[in-house]
N, C-alpha and C positions, 0 to 999 in steps of 0.2 A: 288657192288653198296653201296653207303653211305646211312645210314639211318638217317633221320632228320625229325623233326616235320614239318607238312604241314602248311604253312602260310595262314592266312585269312580263317580258317575253325573253325566255332563255332557250337557246338552241345549241345543238352540238352535232358534229358529224358532217357529212357531205352536204346536207341541206343548208348548213351555215356557211361553208367555204365555197360552195359551188363546184363545178367540174374544173378543178385547177390543173388536172393532168392533161387535158386535151385528149389526144389519141393515145391509146395504150393505157395500161394499168399496172401498177406495182403491187404485187400480192401483199395483203396485210395493211395497205395504206389506209383503207377505210377504218380499220381497227385503231390505228394510230391517231387519226383525226378525231374519232369518237372518244377515245380515252383522254387525249389532251384537252380538247375543248369541252368534253363532258365534265371533266373535273373542274375546269374554270367556271363553267356555267353552274354547276352544282354548288360550288363555294359561294358564288355571287348570289344565287337564289337563297341559300341559307343565311347569308349575311343580310340580305334584304328582308327576309322573313323575321329576323330577330331585331331589326331596327325599329 
C-alpha cells in the first residue's frame, strides 16, 4: 500500500502533536498548542475551502 497524506484533514491540539512533554505537564500548555495550531489549521482550512 502506498502511504500518502490524507486530504482535507485539519487537526489541532494534543491530538496533532502527541504527548511531547513526556512526564509532567506545564499548566496551560494544552491551550497554547490548541491556539497556535488551531489558528494554522483554521487558516489552511479556509484557504482550501476558497480555492
